[in-house]
Each structure stands twice: as structure tokens, then as C-alpha cells.
PDB file of the backbone (N, CA, C, O) and the ligand in Angstrom, with CONECT records:
HET     ZN  A 101       1
ATOM      1  N   MET A   1       0.916  -1.162   0.021  1.00  0.00           N
ATOM      2  CA  MET A   1       0.020   0.052  -0.084  1.00  0.00           C
ATOM      3  C   MET A   1       0.876   1.305  -0.022  1.00  0.00           C
ATOM      4  O   MET A   1       2.007   1.280   0.464  1.00  0.00           O
ATOM      5  N   LEU A   2       0.379   2.285  -0.468  1.00  0.00           N
ATOM      6  CA  LEU A   2       1.155   3.502  -0.569  1.00  0.00           C
ATOM      7  C   LEU A   2       1.136   4.151   0.704  1.00  0.00           C
ATOM      8  O   LEU A   2       0.083   4.091   1.339  1.00  0.00           O
ATOM      9  N   GLY A   3       2.158   4.792   1.213  1.00  0.00           N
ATOM     10  CA  GLY A   3       2.139   5.352   2.451  1.00  0.00           C
ATOM     11  C   GLY A   3       3.068   6.701   2.438  1.00  0.00           C
ATOM     12  O   GLY A   3       3.773   6.983   1.469  1.00  0.00           O
ATOM     13  N   SER A   4       3.007   7.337   3.375  1.00  0.00           N
ATOM     14  CA  SER A   4       3.946   8.589   3.337  1.00  0.00           C
ATOM     15  C   SER A   4       5.319   8.381   3.731  1.00  0.00           C
ATOM     16  O   SER A   4       6.201   9.175   3.404  1.00  0.00           O
ATOM     17  N   VAL A   5       5.554   7.272   4.468  1.00  0.00           N
ATOM     18  CA  VAL A   5       6.895   6.976   4.907  1.00  0.00           C
ATOM     19  C   VAL A   5       7.311   5.640   4.034  1.00  0.00           C
ATOM     20  O   VAL A   5       6.703   4.582   3.866  1.00  0.00           O
ATOM     21  N   SER A   6       8.557   6.093   3.553  1.00  0.00           N
ATOM     22  CA  SER A   6       9.189   4.874   2.618  1.00  0.00           C
ATOM     23  C   SER A   6      10.632   4.595   3.158  1.00  0.00           C
ATOM     24  O   SER A   6      11.410   5.408   3.657  1.00  0.00           O
ATOM     25  N   THR A   7      10.784   3.425   2.970  1.00  0.00           N
ATOM     26  CA  THR A   7      12.371   2.930   3.502  1.00  0.00           C
ATOM     27  C   THR A   7      13.346   3.331   2.164  1.00  0.00           C
ATOM     28  O   THR A   7      14.549   3.534   2.325  1.00  0.00           O
ATOM     29  N   GLY A   8      12.686   3.425   0.794  1.00  0.00           N
ATOM     30  CA  GLY A   8      13.462   3.650  -0.115  1.00  0.00           C
ATOM     31  C   GLY A   8      14.363   2.560  -0.751  1.00  0.00           C
ATOM     32  O   GLY A   8      15.066   2.759  -1.741  1.00  0.00           O
ATOM     33  N   ALA A   9      14.263   1.321  -0.043  1.00  0.00           N
ATOM     34  CA  ALA A   9      14.931   0.212  -0.402  1.00  0.00           C
ATOM     35  C   ALA A   9      14.632  -0.455  -1.718  1.00  0.00           C
ATOM     36  O   ALA A   9      15.451  -0.956  -2.489  1.00  0.00           O
ATOM     37  N   ALA A  10      13.392  -0.384  -1.842  1.00  0.00           N
ATOM     38  CA  ALA A  10      12.810  -1.086  -3.110  1.00  0.00           C
ATOM     39  C   ALA A  10      12.381  -0.004  -4.203  1.00  0.00           C
ATOM     40  O   ALA A  10      11.691  -0.319  -5.173  1.00  0.00           O
ATOM     41  N   GLU A  11      12.757   1.058  -4.018  1.00  0.00           N
ATOM     42  CA  GLU A  11      12.291   2.054  -4.926  1.00  0.00           C
ATOM     43  C   GLU A  11      13.450   2.317  -6.042  1.00  0.00           C
ATOM     44  O   GLU A  11      14.620   1.990  -5.847  1.00  0.00           O
ATOM     45  N   TYR A  12      13.054   2.855  -7.063  1.00  0.00           N
ATOM     46  CA  TYR A  12      13.935   3.152  -8.219  1.00  0.00           C
ATOM     47  C   TYR A  12      14.872   4.265  -7.592  1.00  0.00           C
ATOM     48  O   TYR A  12      14.363   5.150  -6.903  1.00  0.00           O
ATOM     49  N   ASP A  13      16.173   4.231  -7.814  1.00  0.00           N
ATOM     50  CA  ASP A  13      17.057   5.093  -7.278  1.00  0.00           C
ATOM     51  C   ASP A  13      17.192   6.196  -8.187  1.00  0.00           C
ATOM     52  O   ASP A  13      17.795   5.977  -9.237  1.00  0.00           O
ATOM     53  N   ARG A  14      16.689   7.461  -7.941  1.00  0.00           N
ATOM     54  CA  ARG A  14      16.650   8.590  -8.790  1.00  0.00           C
ATOM     55  C   ARG A  14      18.099   9.130  -8.623  1.00  0.00           C
ATOM     56  O   ARG A  14      18.464   9.970  -9.446  1.00  0.00           O
ATOM     57  N   GLN A  15      18.883   8.778  -7.742  1.00  0.00           N
ATOM     58  CA  GLN A  15      20.176   9.412  -7.653  1.00  0.00           C
ATOM     59  C   GLN A  15      21.228   8.803  -8.593  1.00  0.00           C
ATOM     60  O   GLN A  15      22.334   9.285  -8.839  1.00  0.00           O
ATOM     61  N   THR A  16      20.701   7.658  -9.083  1.00  0.00           N
ATOM     62  CA  THR A  16      21.656   6.889 -10.009  1.00  0.00           C
ATOM     63  C   THR A  16      21.558   7.523 -11.458  1.00  0.00           C
ATOM     64  O   THR A  16      20.488   7.812 -11.994  1.00  0.00           O
ATOM     65  N   CYS A  17      22.836   7.705 -12.037  1.00  0.00           N
ATOM     66  CA  CYS A  17      22.828   8.259 -13.255  1.00  0.00           C
ATOM     67  C   CYS A  17      22.513   7.245 -14.293  1.00  0.00           C
ATOM     68  O   CYS A  17      23.189   6.226 -14.429  1.00  0.00           O
ATOM     69  N   THR A  18      21.280   7.591 -15.167  1.00  0.00           N
ATOM     70  CA  THR A  18      20.860   6.823 -16.105  1.00  0.00           C
ATOM     71  C   THR A  18      21.806   6.214 -17.214  1.00  0.00           C
ATOM     72  O   THR A  18      22.050   5.021 -17.393  1.00  0.00           O
ATOM     73  N   PRO A  19      22.272   7.272 -17.900  1.00  0.00           N
ATOM     74  CA  PRO A  19      23.094   6.956 -19.139  1.00  0.00           C
ATOM     75  C   PRO A  19      24.289   5.918 -18.706  1.00  0.00           C
ATOM     76  O   PRO A  19      24.627   5.015 -19.472  1.00  0.00           O
ATOM     77  N   CYS A  20      24.752   6.061 -17.742  1.00  0.00           N
ATOM     78  CA  CYS A  20      25.934   5.109 -17.350  1.00  0.00           C
ATOM     79  C   CYS A  20      25.268   3.965 -16.416  1.00  0.00           C
ATOM     80  O   CYS A  20      25.936   2.952 -16.206  1.00  0.00           O
ATOM     81  N   ARG A  21      24.237   4.062 -15.962  1.00  0.00           N
ATOM     82  CA  ARG A  21      23.567   3.123 -15.012  1.00  0.00           C
ATOM     83  C   ARG A  21      24.316   3.042 -13.568  1.00  0.00           C
ATOM     84  O   ARG A  21      24.304   2.031 -12.865  1.00  0.00           O
ATOM     85  N   GLY A  22      24.926   4.177 -13.255  1.00  0.00           N
ATOM     86  CA  GLY A  22      25.557   4.184 -11.985  1.00  0.00           C
ATOM     87  C   GLY A  22      27.009   3.679 -12.133  1.00  0.00           C
ATOM     88  O   GLY A  22      27.646   3.559 -11.086  1.00  0.00           O
ATOM     89  N   THR A  23      27.600   3.375 -13.273  1.00  0.00           N
ATOM     90  CA  THR A  23      28.836   2.841 -13.401  1.00  0.00           C
ATOM     91  C   THR A  23      29.828   3.975 -13.510  1.00  0.00           C
ATOM     92  O   THR A  23      31.003   3.744 -13.223  1.00  0.00           O
ATOM     93  N   GLY A  24      29.467   5.153 -13.892  1.00  0.00           N
ATOM     94  CA  GLY A  24      30.389   6.268 -14.177  1.00  0.00           C
ATOM     95  C   GLY A  24      31.046   6.053 -15.355  1.00  0.00           C
ATOM     96  O   GLY A  24      31.914   6.862 -15.683  1.00  0.00           O
ATOM     97  N   LYS A  25      30.792   5.098 -16.067  1.00  0.00           N
ATOM     98  CA  LYS A  25      31.571   4.882 -17.366  1.00  0.00           C
ATOM     99  C   LYS A  25      30.601   4.686 -18.469  1.00  0.00           C
ATOM    100  O   LYS A  25      29.496   4.219 -18.192  1.00  0.00           O
ATOM    101  N   VAL A  26      30.905   5.004 -19.721  1.00  0.00           N
ATOM    102  CA  VAL A  26      30.168   5.033 -20.771  1.00  0.00           C
ATOM    103  C   VAL A  26      31.065   4.654 -22.003  1.00  0.00           C
ATOM    104  O   VAL A  26      32.257   4.959 -22.046  1.00  0.00           O
ATOM    105  N   ILE A  27      30.372   3.923 -23.072  1.00  0.00           N
ATOM    106  CA  ILE A  27      31.351   3.563 -24.176  1.00  0.00           C
ATOM    107  C   ILE A  27      31.098   4.633 -25.218  1.00  0.00           C
ATOM    108  O   ILE A  27      29.959   4.915 -25.591  1.00  0.00           O
ATOM    109  N   SER A  28      32.226   5.238 -25.692  1.00  0.00           N
ATOM    110  CA  SER A  28      32.261   6.268 -26.653  1.00  0.00           C
ATOM    111  C   SER A  28      32.848   5.775 -27.981  1.00  0.00           C
ATOM    112  O   SER A  28      33.905   5.144 -28.006  1.00  0.00           O
ATOM    113  N   GLY A  29      32.173   6.061 -29.042  1.00  0.00           N
ATOM    114  CA  GLY A  29      32.625   5.696 -30.232  1.00  0.00           C
ATOM    115  C   GLY A  29      33.590   6.763 -30.871  1.00  0.00           C
ATOM    116  O   GLY A  29      34.150   6.517 -31.939  1.00  0.00           O
ATOM    117  N   LYS A  30      33.739   7.716 -30.336  1.00  0.00           N
ATOM    118  CA  LYS A  30      34.607   8.954 -30.877  1.00  0.00           C
ATOM    119  C   LYS A  30      35.933   8.406 -31.166  1.00  0.00           C
ATOM    120  O   LYS A  30      36.396   7.485 -30.492  1.00  0.00           O
ATOM    121  N   GLY A  31      36.616   8.989 -32.234  1.00  0.00           N
ATOM    122  CA  GLY A  31      37.940   8.596 -32.462  1.00  0.00           C
ATOM    123  C   GLY A  31      38.017   7.211 -33.235  1.00  0.00           C
ATOM    124  O   GLY A  31      39.141   6.779 -33.486  1.00  0.00           O
ATOM    125  N   GLY A  32      37.045   6.579 -33.579  1.00  0.00           N
ATOM    126  CA  GLY A  32      37.192   5.369 -34.215  1.00  0.00           C
ATOM    127  C   GLY A  32      36.682   4.105 -33.485  1.00  0.00           C
ATOM    128  O   GLY A  32      35.539   3.723 -33.735  1.00  0.00           O
ATOM    129  N   SER A  33      37.364   3.502 -32.695  1.00  0.00           N
ATOM    130  CA  SER A  33      36.992   2.226 -32.067  1.00  0.00           C
ATOM    131  C   SER A  33      36.401   2.671 -30.769  1.00  0.00           C
ATOM    132  O   SER A  33      36.920   3.589 -30.134  1.00  0.00           O
ATOM    133  N   PRO A  34      35.266   2.008 -30.330  1.00  0.00           N
ATOM    134  CA  PRO A  34      34.581   2.289 -29.109  1.00  0.00           C
ATOM    135  C   PRO A  34      35.504   2.045 -27.940  1.00  0.00           C
ATOM    136  O   PRO A  34      36.250   1.067 -27.908  1.00  0.00           O
ATOM    137  N   HIS A  35      35.442   2.965 -26.960  1.00  0.00           N
ATOM    138  CA  HIS A  35      36.304   2.987 -25.820  1.00  0.00           C
ATOM    139  C   HIS A  35      35.592   3.474 -24.595  1.00  0.00           C
ATOM    140  O   HIS A  35      34.666   4.276 -24.718  1.00  0.00           O
ATOM    141  N   GLN A  36      35.994   3.008 -23.347  1.00  0.00           N
ATOM    142  CA  GLN A  36      35.301   3.570 -22.303  1.00  0.00           C
ATOM    143  C   GLN A  36      35.810   4.925 -21.796  1.00  0.00           C
ATOM    144  O   GLN A  36      37.012   5.191 -21.822  1.00  0.00           O
ATOM    145  N   VAL A  37      34.975   5.698 -21.378  1.00  0.00           N
ATOM    146  CA  VAL A  37      35.187   7.058 -21.008  1.00  0.00           C
ATOM    147  C   VAL A  37      34.373   7.382 -19.749  1.00  0.00           C
ATOM    148  O   VAL A  37      33.342   6.776 -19.457  1.00  0.00           O
ATOM    149  N   SER A  38      34.879   8.336 -19.051  1.00  0.00           N
ATOM    150  CA  SER A  38      34.027   8.778 -17.973  1.00  0.00           C
ATOM    151  C   SER A  38      32.622   9.368 -18.400  1.00  0.00           C
ATOM    152  O   SER A  38      32.557  10.165 -19.337  1.00  0.00           O
ATOM    153  N   CYS A  39      31.558   8.988 -17.737  1.00  0.00           N
ATOM    154  CA  CYS A  39      30.370   9.458 -18.150  1.00  0.00           C
ATOM    155  C   CYS A  39      30.133  11.098 -17.886  1.00  0.00           C
ATOM    156  O   CYS A  39      30.189  11.652 -16.788  1.00  0.00           O
ATOM    157  N   PRO A  40      29.879  11.672 -19.065  1.00  0.00           N
ATOM    158  CA  PRO A  40      29.783  13.060 -19.149  1.00  0.00           C
ATOM    159  C   PRO A  40      28.617  13.538 -18.206  1.00  0.00           C
ATOM    160  O   PRO A  40      28.701  14.631 -17.645  1.00  0.00           O
ATOM    161  N   TRP A  41      27.599  12.768 -18.046  1.00  0.00           N
ATOM    162  CA  TRP A  41      26.423  13.186 -17.455  1.00  0.00           C
ATOM    163  C   TRP A  41      26.641  13.302 -15.971  1.00  0.00           C
ATOM    164  O   TRP A  41      26.122  14.184 -15.287  1.00  0.00           O
ATOM    165  N   CYS A  42      27.462  12.333 -15.498  1.00  0.00           N
ATOM    166  CA  CYS A  42      27.693  12.526 -14.091  1.00  0.00           C
ATOM    167  C   CYS A  42      29.130  12.799 -13.604  1.00  0.00           C
ATOM    168  O   CYS A  42      29.400  13.122 -12.447  1.00  0.00           O
ATOM    169  N   GLY A  43      30.037  12.637 -14.610  1.00  0.00           N
ATOM    170  CA  GLY A  43      31.328  13.221 -14.159  1.00  0.00           C
ATOM    171  C   GLY A  43      32.167  11.846 -13.779  1.00  0.00           C
ATOM    172  O   GLY A  43      33.340  11.894 -13.409  1.00  0.00           O
ATOM    173  N   GLY A  44      31.513  10.768 -13.898  1.00  0.00           N
ATOM    174  CA  GLY A  44      32.298   9.561 -13.466  1.00  0.00           C
ATOM    175  C   GLY A  44      31.916   9.131 -12.071  1.00  0.00           C
ATOM    176  O   GLY A  44      32.495   8.152 -11.600  1.00  0.00           O
ATOM    177  N   ASP A  45      31.066   9.717 -11.412  1.00  0.00           N
ATOM    178  CA  ASP A  45      30.707   9.225 -10.020  1.00  0.00           C
ATOM    179  C   ASP A  45      29.455   8.346 -10.026  1.00  0.00           C
ATOM    180  O   ASP A  45      29.143   7.663  -9.050  1.00  0.00           O
ATOM    181  N   GLY A  46      28.746   8.388 -11.166  1.00  0.00           N
ATOM    182  CA  GLY A  46      27.690   7.282 -11.161  1.00  0.00           C
ATOM    183  C   GLY A  46      26.299   8.081 -10.650  1.00  0.00           C
ATOM    184  O   GLY A  46      25.240   7.462 -10.751  1.00  0.00           O
ATOM    185  N   ARG A  47      26.288   9.124 -10.232  1.00  0.00           N
ATOM    186  CA  ARG A  47      25.321   9.798  -9.520  1.00  0.00           C
ATOM    187  C   ARG A  47      24.510  10.791 -10.390  1.00  0.00           C
ATOM    188  O   ARG A  47      25.140  11.567 -11.109  1.00  0.00           O
ATOM    189  N   PHE A  48      23.388  10.816 -10.377  1.00  0.00           N
ATOM    190  CA  PHE A  48      22.419  11.812 -11.173  1.00  0.00           C
ATOM    191  C   PHE A  48      22.537  13.245 -10.679  1.00  0.00           C
ATOM    192  O   PHE A  48      22.220  13.523  -9.522  1.00  0.00           O
ATOM    193  N   HIS A  49      22.972  14.131 -11.503  1.00  0.00           N
ATOM    194  CA  HIS A  49      23.119  15.492 -11.094  1.00  0.00           C
ATOM    195  C   HIS A  49      22.088  16.207 -11.822  1.00  0.00           C
ATOM    196  O   HIS A  49      22.193  16.327 -13.042  1.00  0.00           O
ATOM    197  N   PRO A  50      21.075  16.708 -11.174  1.00  0.00           N
ATOM    198  CA  PRO A  50      20.075  17.485 -11.739  1.00  0.00           C
ATOM    199  C   PRO A  50      20.478  18.768 -12.397  1.00  0.00           C
ATOM    200  O   PRO A  50      21.079  19.577 -11.690  1.00  0.00           O
ATOM    201  N   GLY A  51      20.234  19.073 -13.655  1.00  0.00           N
ATOM    202  CA  GLY A  51      20.655  20.225 -14.282  1.00  0.00           C
ATOM    203  C   GLY A  51      21.883  20.324 -14.839  1.00  0.00           C
ATOM    204  O   GLY A  51      22.260  21.403 -15.295  1.00  0.00           O
ATOM    205  N   ARG A  52      22.710  19.146 -14.874  1.00  0.00           N
ATOM    206  CA  ARG A  52      24.160  19.249 -15.171  1.00  0.00           C
ATOM    207  C   ARG A  52      23.975  19.090 -16.849  1.00  0.00           C
ATOM    208  O   ARG A  52      23.095  18.465 -17.441  1.00  0.00           O
ATOM    209  N   ASP A  53      25.003  19.798 -17.364  1.00  0.00           N
ATOM    210  CA  ASP A  53      24.931  19.708 -18.903  1.00  0.00           C
ATOM    211  C   ASP A  53      26.068  18.729 -19.308  1.00  0.00           C
ATOM    212  O   ASP A  53      27.261  18.897 -19.052  1.00  0.00           O
ATOM    213  N   ALA A  54      25.558  17.754 -19.932  1.00  0.00           N
ATOM    214  CA  ALA A  54      26.551  16.753 -20.427  1.00  0.00           C
ATOM    215  C   ALA A  54      27.513  17.121 -21.308  1.00  0.00           C
ATOM    216  O   ALA A  54      28.613  16.576 -21.402  1.00  0.00           O
ATOM    217  N   GLN A  55      27.039  18.236 -22.098  1.00  0.00           N
ATOM    218  CA  GLN A  55      27.955  18.803 -23.278  1.00  0.00           C
ATOM    219  C   GLN A  55      29.253  19.484 -22.674  1.00  0.00           C
ATOM    220  O   GLN A  55      30.391  19.345 -23.125  1.00  0.00           O
ATOM    221  N   THR A  56      28.869  20.276 -21.531  1.00  0.00           N
ATOM    222  CA  THR A  56      30.041  20.903 -20.942  1.00  0.00           C
ATOM    223  C   THR A  56      30.584  20.369 -19.671  1.00  0.00           C
ATOM    224  O   THR A  56      31.717  20.618 -19.259  1.00  0.00           O
ATOM    225  N   GLY A  57      29.655  19.572 -19.033  1.00  0.00           N
ATOM    226  CA  GLY A  57      30.156  19.057 -17.726  1.00  0.00           C
ATOM    227  C   GLY A  57      29.922  20.018 -16.690  1.00  0.00           C
ATOM    228  O   GLY A  57      30.318  19.761 -15.553  1.00  0.00           O
ATOM    229  N   GLU A  58      29.291  21.160 -16.952  1.00  0.00           N
ATOM    230  CA  GLU A  58      28.980  22.198 -16.083  1.00  0.00           C
ATOM    231  C   GLU A  58      27.539  22.374 -15.486  1.00  0.00           C
ATOM    232  O   GLU A  58      26.629  22.089 -16.265  1.00  0.00           O
ATOM    233  N   GLN A  59      27.255  22.714 -14.480  1.00  0.00           N
ATOM    234  CA  GLN A  59      25.951  23.043 -14.078  1.00  0.00           C
ATOM    235  C   GLN A  59      25.274  24.009 -14.903  1.00  0.00           C
ATOM    236  O   GLN A  59      25.917  24.998 -15.254  1.00  0.00           O
ATOM    237  N   ILE A  60      23.893  23.856 -15.322  1.00  0.00           N
ATOM    238  CA  ILE A  60      23.356  24.757 -16.085  1.00  0.00           C
ATOM    239  C   ILE A  60      22.830  25.995 -15.226  1.00  0.00           C
ATOM    240  O   ILE A  60      22.165  25.870 -14.198  1.00  0.00           O
ATOM    241  N   ARG A  61      23.187  27.091 -15.739  1.00  0.00           N
ATOM    242  CA  ARG A  61      22.766  28.365 -14.836  1.00  0.00           C
ATOM    243  C   ARG A  61      21.261  28.643 -15.097  1.00  0.00           C
ATOM    244  O   ARG A  61      20.709  28.762 -16.191  1.00  0.00           O
ATOM    245  N   SER A  62      20.686  28.726 -13.788  1.00  0.00           N
ATOM    246  CA  SER A  62      19.353  29.010 -14.113  1.00  0.00           C
ATOM    247  C   SER A  62      19.047  30.345 -13.317  1.00  0.00           C
ATOM    248  O   SER A  62      19.777  30.711 -12.396  1.00  0.00           O
ATOM    249  N   ALA A  63      17.995  31.009 -13.698  1.00  0.00           N
ATOM    250  CA  ALA A  63      17.632  32.326 -13.103  1.00  0.00           C
ATOM    251  C   ALA A  63      17.209  32.003 -11.763  1.00  0.00           C
ATOM    252  O   ALA A  63      16.456  31.043 -11.598  1.00  0.00           O
ATOM    253  N   PRO A  64      17.584  32.660 -10.836  1.00  0.00           N
ATOM    254  CA  PRO A  64      17.062  32.565  -9.394  1.00  0.00           C
ATOM    255  C   PRO A  64      15.671  32.879  -9.373  1.00  0.00           C
ATOM    256  O   PRO A  64      15.202  33.826 -10.004  1.00  0.00           O
ATOM    257  N   ALA A  65      14.980  32.078  -8.638  1.00  0.00           N
ATOM    258  CA  ALA A  65      13.471  32.045  -8.484  1.00  0.00           C
ATOM    259  C   ALA A  65      13.279  32.884  -7.220  1.00  0.00           C
ATOM    260  O   ALA A  65      13.123  32.407  -6.096  1.00  0.00           O
ATOM    261  N   ASP A  66      13.309  34.282  -7.546  1.00  0.00           N
ATOM    262  CA  ASP A  66      13.017  35.162  -6.611  1.00  0.00           C
ATOM    263  C   ASP A  66      11.643  35.738  -6.426  1.00  0.00           C
ATOM    264  O   ASP A  66      11.432  36.558  -5.532  1.00  0.00           O
TER     265      ASP A  66
HETATM  266 ZN    ZN A 101      26.857   8.741 -15.567  1.00  0.00          ZN2+
END
């Protein structure tokens, strides 16, 4: 049953980086042969970073909600 309290043990881990599935590594085909590189989405730590720009590896700047 649904409840307000959750252990989180059996829930989908939103903290896990999806593209690399938490491994921190992805296969890149750049340069010719596929090779393993650090995941640009999480920076290699395997965690999901909201607002992170995979193209630059930097946080996306957002206007302050004032
Ligand atoms: Zn990742």
C-alpha cells in the first residue's frame, strides 16, 4: 500500500545516473573504435546530477527564482 513513509530500499534510485547506470563509465565511439570514457552526465561518479549539462560538464545556470 502507498504510504507517506518509505524506506526507499525497493524504490527506483533517482540518484543513479541513467546513461551510465551508476557505473560512471560509458562507451564512446569517438575517435574510431569504441572505448570506455568517464560518463559526461555524472562526471564519473555514477550519480544523477540535476541540471548538469553533459556537453560542458558544468551546471546549467538558471535564473534565481526570487
Ligand atoms: Zn553517469
